[in-house]
C-alpha positions in Angstrom: 9.5 -25.5 24.6 5.8 -24.5 25.1 6.4 -22.1 27.8 9.1 -20.6 25.3 6.7 -20.3 22.4 4.0 -18.6 24.8 6.5 -16.3 26.4 7.5 -15.1 23.0 4.4 -14.8 21.6 3.4 -12.4 24.7 6.5 -10.6 23.9 5.9 -9.9 20.4 2.3 -8.8 21.3 3.7 -6.4 24.1 6.0 -5.0 21.3 3.2 -4.6 19.0 1.2 -2.5 21.6 4.0 -0.3 22.4 4.4 0.4 18.8 0.8 1.5 18.7 0.7 3.7 21.6 2.3 7.0 22.4 5.1 7.5 25.0 3.3 9.1 27.8 5.0 10.3 31.1 3.9 13.0 33.2 4.1 15.6 30.9 4.5 14.0 27.4 6.2 17.1 26.0 9.3 16.1 27.8 9.8 12.6 26.0 13.0 12.8 24.3 13.9 9.1 22.7 13.6 5.3 23.2 16.6 3.5 24.3 16.9 -0.3 22.9 19.1 -2.5 24.6 19.7 -6.2 23.3 21.1 -8.3 26.5 22.2 -11.5 26.6 21.0 -14.3 29.2 23.3 -12.8 31.6 22.2 -9.3 31.2 25.3 -8.4 29.3 24.7 -5.7 26.7 25.2 -7.2 23.2 24.1 -3.7 21.1 22.1 -0.7 21.7 20.1 1.3 19.6 18.6 5.3 20.3 15.6 6.5 18.3 13.1 9.0 18.7 10.5 6.7 17.0 9.7 3.0 18.1 11.0 0.3 15.9 9.1 -2.6 16.3 11.4 -5.0 14.2 14.3 -4.6 16.6 12.8 -7.4 19.1 13.2 -10.0 16.1 16.6 -9.0 15.3 17.8 -9.1 18.8 16.3 -12.6 19.2 18.0 -13.8 16.2 21.2 -12.4 18.1 20.5 -14.7 20.9 19.4 -11.7 23.3 16.3 -10.3 24.7 15.4 -6.7 24.1 14.9 -4.2 26.8 13.0 -0.6 25.6 13.4 2.2 27.7 11.4 5.4 27.4 13.7 8.4 28.4 12.3 11.8 29.3 14.2 15.2 30.3 
């Protein structure tokens, strides 16, 4: 249980840092959108969302749905 709490705390910290940093690639002008996926323990997608801005509360929403949030930055 302590490992789970520690893991959730680390994940929340990573999401917070991601929300405060700009999306950067080889060419920042090529950034297009964030692809958020909520995956269950078998890596099956529960839901997804696409947004041009980072949405920090999606991690908590995904956890409430019994999943783990995966965020991908998409570039052209």
